[in-house]
TIMAR-948500 format. One line per field, with one value per atom (N, C-alpha, C): atom name; z, x, y; residue number from 0; residue in three letters. Coordinates in steps of 0.02 Angstrom, whole numbers, plus 50000, padded with zeros to 5 digits. Layout:
atome = [CA|...]
c3 = [Z|...]
c1 = [X|...]
c2 = [Y|...]
num = [NUM|...]
residu = [ALA|...]
//
This chain:
atome = [N|CA|C|N|CA|C|N|CA|C|N|CA|C|N|CA|C|N|CA|C|N|CA|C|N|CA|C|N|CA|C|N|CA|C|N|CA|C|N|CA|C|N|CA|C|N|CA|C|N|CA|C|N|CA|C|N|CA|C|N|CA|C|N|CA|C|N|CA|C|N|CA|C|N|CA|C|N|CA|C|N|CA|C|N|CA|C|N|CA|C|N|CA|C|N|CA|C|N|CA|C|N|CA|C|N|CA|C|N|CA|C|N|CA|C|N|CA|C|N|CA|C|N|CA|C|N|CA|C|N|CA|C|N|CA|C|N|CA|C|N|CA|C|N|CA|C|N|CA|C|N|CA|C|N|CA|C|N|CA|C|N|CA|C|N|CA|C|N|CA|C|N|CA|C|N|CA|C|N|CA|C|N|CA|C|N|CA|C|N|CA|C|N|CA|C|N|CA|C|N|CA|C|N|CA|C|N|CA|C|N|CA|C|N|CA|C|N|CA|C|N|CA|C|N|CA|C|N|CA|C|N|CA|C|N|CA|C|N|CA|C|N|CA|C|N|CA|C|N|CA|C|N|CA|C|N|CA|C|N|CA|C|N|CA|C|N|CA|C|N|CA|C|N|CA|C|N|CA|C|N|CA|C|N|CA|C|N|CA|C|N|CA|C|N|CA|C|N|CA|C|N|CA|C|N|CA|C|N|CA|C|N|CA|C|N|CA|C|N|CA|C|N|CA|C|N|CA|C|N|CA|C|N|CA|C|N|CA|C|N|CA|C|N|CA|C|N|CA|C|N|CA|C|N|CA|C|N|CA|C|N|CA|C|N|CA|C|N|CA|C|N|CA|C]
c3 = [50000|50000|50000|49960|49955|50014|50044|50100|50076|50115|50098|50142|50113|50153|50192|50178|50212|50280|50331|50399|50414|50452|50470|50541|50553|50620|50650|50688|50714|50764|50800|50846|50808|50752|50710|50676|50658|50625|50671|50736|50782|50777|50768|50758|50692|50641|50576|50586|50624|50637|50670|50721|50755|50707|50667|50619|50571|50541|50491|50523|50585|50620|50634|50638|50652|50589|50532|50472|50414|50420|50364|50387|50374|50398|50367|50305|50273|50308|50323|50359|50428|50464|50531|50528|50480|50473|50458|50419|50400|50458|50501|50554|50622|50632|50699|50735|50699|50731|50742|50713|50714|50754|50765|50801|50875|50901|50972|51007|51049|51082|51128|51149|51194|51159|51092|51055|51042|51058|51048|51106|51089|51140|51169|51129|51151|51191|51255|51299|51278|51252|51228|51168|51121|51062|51082|51129|51152|51183|51226|51257|51205|51158|51105|51062|51041|50999|51036|51100|51140|51135|51138|51132|51061|51011|50941|50929|50949|50936|50976|51038|51077|51044|51023|50991|50927|50887|50823|50834|50883|50897|50918|50953|50975|50919|50876|50829|50755|50740|50672|50631|50662|50629|50661|50622|50650|50700|50756|50802|50779|50790|50777|50834|50825|50879|50942|50934|50991|51026|50987|51017|51055|51027|51061|51127|51125|51185|51239|51221|51270|51314|51286|51323|51360|51359|51395|51468|51505|51571|51627|51612|51665|51633|51676|51651|51609|51625|51586|51514|51506|51439|51401|51436|51404|51380|51421|51402|51343|51345|51290|51225|51228|51169|51140|51184|51162|51131|51162|51136|51067|51058|50994|50940|50954|50903|50883|50929|50912|50863|50873|50829|50760|50753|50687|50637|50662|50617|50580|50606|50574|50520|50510|50464|50399|50345|50278|50269|50253|50248|50189|50141|50083|50101|50095|50111|50065|50031|49986|50026|50007|50044|50049|49994|49994|50042|50041|50086|50158|50171|50238|50265|50226|50248|50256|50209|50214|50277|50291|50351|50414|50412|50470|50482|50429|50437|50467|50445|50473|50546|50563|50632|50677]
c1 = [50042|50000|50045|50027|50065|50048|50099|50088|50047|49998|49956|49974|49970|49984|49922|49866|49804|49803|49790|49787|49715|49709|49643|49626|49565|49539|49520|49567|49556|49498|49486|49429|49364|49357|49298|49297|49355|49358|49335|49347|49320|49245|49213|49141|49122|49164|49153|49156|49204|49210|49146|49123|49061|49002|48996|48941|48942|48999|49003|48998|49019|49009|48934|48897|48825|48785|48806|48764|48795|48858|48892|48920|48883|48905|48970|48984|49047|49106|49098|49150|49162|49108|49114|49149|49131|49163|49237|49255|49324|49367|49341|49383|49373|49322|49304|49361|49401|49455|49518|49519|49579|49573|49512|49502|49516|49562|49578|49548|49500|49463|49507|49563|49607|49634|49632|49657|49602|49540|49485|49487|49496|49503|49438|49385|49320|49285|49274|49246|49176|49137|49069|49073|49116|49125|49151|49198|49227|49173|49132|49078|49029|49012|48965|48994|49056|49087|49096|49107|49113|49049|48993|48929|48921|48936|48930|48976|49038|49086|49070|49048|49029|48970|48920|48862|48883|48925|48946|48986|49029|49068|49023|48969|48923|48876|48855|48801|48821|48880|48904|48851|48825|48775|48776|48754|48746|48689|48697|48641|48593|48530|48481|48484|48451|48449|48418|48367|48334|48382|48421|48469|48524|48546|48596|48567|48507|48476|48468|48461|48455|48517|48574|48637|48656|48613|48626|48605|48647|48629|48638|48669|48676|48671|48667|48658|48717|48777|48835|48831|48811|48804|48747|48693|48638|48659|48697|48722|48771|48815|48863|48826|48776|48737|48704|48672|48637|48686|48744|48793|48819|48831|48857|48804|48745|48691|48673|48672|48659|48711|48774|48828|48824|48789|48782|48749|48711|48678|48728|48790|48841|48879|48863|48901|48862|48899|48872|48876|48821|48820|48860|48875|48915|48989|49026|49098|49131|49182|49218|49247|49228|49247|49323|49358|49431|49462|49437|49461|49447|49387|49368|49415|49427|49471|49543|49567|49635|49644|49595|49598|49594|49553|49547|49613|49646|49711|49762|49761|49806|49792|49728|49708|49737]
c2 = [49941|50000|50062|50111|50173|50217|50246|50292|50351|50369|50426|50485|50544|50604|50626|50595|50611|50578|50616|50589|50568|50515|50488|50507|50527|50540|50473|50444|50377|50374|50428|50429|50420|50456|50449|50381|50356|50291|50235|50241|50191|50186|50242|50243|50209|50219|50185|50109|50087|50015|49989|50024|50004|50003|50054|50059|50000|49987|49934|49864|49857|49793|49782|49835|49830|49813|49840|49834|49795|49775|49743|49676|49622|49556|49533|49552|49533|49567|49630|49667|49636|49623|49595|49527|49486|49420|49427|49477|49488|49511|49554|49583|49551|49512|49489|49452|49415|49378|49421|49481|49521|49586|49608|49671|49661|49702|49698|49759|49745|49799|49841|49814|49853|49915|49917|49975|50027|50010|50058|50108|50172|50224|50248|50248|50272|50216|50228|50175|50155|50202|50184|50137|50154|50112|50043|50043|49979|49934|49962|49923|49898|49941|49923|49867|49874|49823|49757|49761|49699|49658|49690|49655|49625|49665|49643|49582|49588|49534|49471|49478|49420|49384|49423|49393|49358|49390|49362|49297|49296|49235|49176|49191|49138|49115|49162|49147|49152|49176|49188|49226|49278|49320|49389|49438|49505|49506|49538|49544|49599|49589|49642|49692|49748|49798|49768|49727|49695|49648|49610|49564|49602|49658|49698|49724|49750|49778|49726|49663|49609|49605|49624|49620|49684|49733|49795|49786|49752|49728|49778|49835|49886|49956|50006|50075|50099|50077|50098|50072|50009|49981|50015|50031|50065|50135|50169|50235|50230|50182|50172|50158|50114|50097|50160|50198|50259|50309|50319|50366|50346|50282|50257|50263|50239|50239|50310|50357|50427|50453|50434|50456|50425|50369|50337|50385|50433|50481|50525|50528|50570|50532|50469|50427|50417|50426|50411|50335|50303|50230|50204|50246|50225|50234|50180|50183|50133|50154|50110|50051|49990|49930|49923|49935|49928|49979|50040|50093|50074|50049|50030|49976|49925|49871|49895|49936|49963|50005|50047|50089|50046|49994|49950|49914|49892|49859|49907|49970|50020|50031|50033|50047|49993]
num = [0|0|0|1|1|1|2|2|2|3|3|3|4|4|4|5|5|5|6|6|6|7|7|7|8|8|8|9|9|9|10|10|10|11|11|11|12|12|12|13|13|13|14|14|14|15|15|15|16|16|16|17|17|17|18|18|18|19|19|19|20|20|20|21|21|21|22|22|22|23|23|23|24|24|24|25|25|25|26|26|26|27|27|27|28|28|28|29|29|29|30|30|30|31|31|31|32|32|32|33|33|33|34|34|34|35|35|35|36|36|36|37|37|37|38|38|38|39|39|39|40|40|40|41|41|41|42|42|42|43|43|43|44|44|44|45|45|45|46|46|46|47|47|47|48|48|48|49|49|49|50|50|50|51|51|51|52|52|52|53|53|53|54|54|54|55|55|55|56|56|56|57|57|57|58|58|58|59|59|59|60|60|60|61|61|61|62|62|62|63|63|63|64|64|64|65|65|65|66|66|66|67|67|67|68|68|68|69|69|69|70|70|70|71|71|71|72|72|72|73|73|73|74|74|74|75|75|75|76|76|76|77|77|77|78|78|78|79|79|79|80|80|80|81|81|81|82|82|82|83|83|83|84|84|84|85|85|85|86|86|86|87|87|87|88|88|88|89|89|89|90|90|90|91|91|91|92|92|92|93|93|93|94|94|94|95|95|95|96|96|96|97|97|97|98|98|98|99|99|99|100|100|100|101|101|101|102|102|102|103|103|103|104|104|104|105|105|105|106|106|106]
residu = [MET|MET|MET|VAL|VAL|VAL|GLU|GLU|GLU|SER|SER|SER|SER|SER|SER|THR|THR|THR|LYS|LYS|LYS|ILE|ILE|ILE|ASP|ASP|ASP|TRP|TRP|TRP|ASP|ASP|ASP|PHE|PHE|PHE|PHE|PHE|PHE|GLU|GLU|GLU|LEU|LEU|LEU|GLN|GLN|GLN|ILE|ILE|ILE|ALA|ALA|ALA|TYR|TYR|TYR|HIS|HIS|HIS|CYS|CYS|CYS|THR|THR|THR|PHE|PHE|PHE|ASN|ASN|ASN|ASP|ASP|ASP|THR|THR|THR|TYR|TYR|TYR|LEU|LEU|LEU|ALA|ALA|ALA|THR|THR|THR|ILE|ILE|ILE|SER|SER|SER|ASP|ASP|ASP|HIS|HIS|HIS|LEU|LEU|LEU|GLU|GLU|GLU|LEU|LEU|LEU|ARG|ARG|ARG|PHE|PHE|PHE|ILE|ILE|ILE|GLY|GLY|GLY|ASN|ASN|ASN|SER|SER|SER|ASP|ASP|ASP|VAL|VAL|VAL|LYS|LYS|LYS|SER|SER|SER|TYR|TYR|TYR|LEU|LEU|LEU|ASN|ASN|ASN|ILE|ILE|ILE|ILE|ILE|ILE|LEU|LEU|LEU|ASP|ASP|ASP|PHE|PHE|PHE|TYR|TYR|TYR|GLN|GLN|GLN|LYS|LYS|LYS|ASN|ASN|ASN|THR|THR|THR|ALA|ALA|ALA|LEU|LEU|LEU|PRO|PRO|PRO|SER|SER|SER|ALA|ALA|ALA|THR|THR|THR|GLU|GLU|GLU|ILE|ILE|ILE|LYS|LYS|LYS|THR|THR|THR|TYR|TYR|TYR|LEU|LEU|LEU|SER|SER|SER|ASP|ASP|ASP|ASP|ASP|ASP|ASN|ASN|ASN|LEU|LEU|LEU|LYS|LYS|LYS|THR|THR|THR|SER|SER|SER|TYR|TYR|TYR|LYS|LYS|LYS|ASN|ASN|ASN|VAL|VAL|VAL|VAL|VAL|VAL|ILE|ILE|ILE|GLN|GLN|GLN|PHE|PHE|PHE|LYS|LYS|LYS|THR|THR|THR|ILE|ILE|ILE|ASP|ASP|ASP|SER|SER|SER|GLU|GLU|GLU|TYR|TYR|TYR|ASN|ASN|ASN|GLU|GLU|GLU|ASP|ASP|ASP|GLU|GLU|GLU|LEU|LEU|LEU|LEU|LEU|LEU|ALA|ALA|ALA|ASN|ASN|ASN|THR|THR|THR|GLU|GLU|GLU|GLN|GLN|GLN|TYR|TYR|TYR]
//
C-alpha cells in the first residue's frame, strides 16, 4: 500500500468500525478475529463492539437491535449503546469497501 499524506481521524474511524460491524456482515466476518478491543480508545464504542463481537462469535450472525439491547445489562452499557447509536447519524452509509478494509488494517 502506498503511503498517503492524508491523515485519518482515528477517533471517528472507531465509530466507523462500530457502524460497519453493526450493518455489514461481510466486514464483521472479515475483522472479527483480528480486532483487538484494547486498542479502541472510546469507551462507549469499546463496550458496544464487545457486545457485537461476543454475539457474532456465538452465533456467526449480525445481532439485531433487539438482540443487542438484550445484552445491555447495566446502566453503563445502556448509556454506551445510546451514545454510539446517536453518533451513527453522522456517518454516511456508503463507504468504499477497499478503503474501509485498508483503514481497518492500518488501525
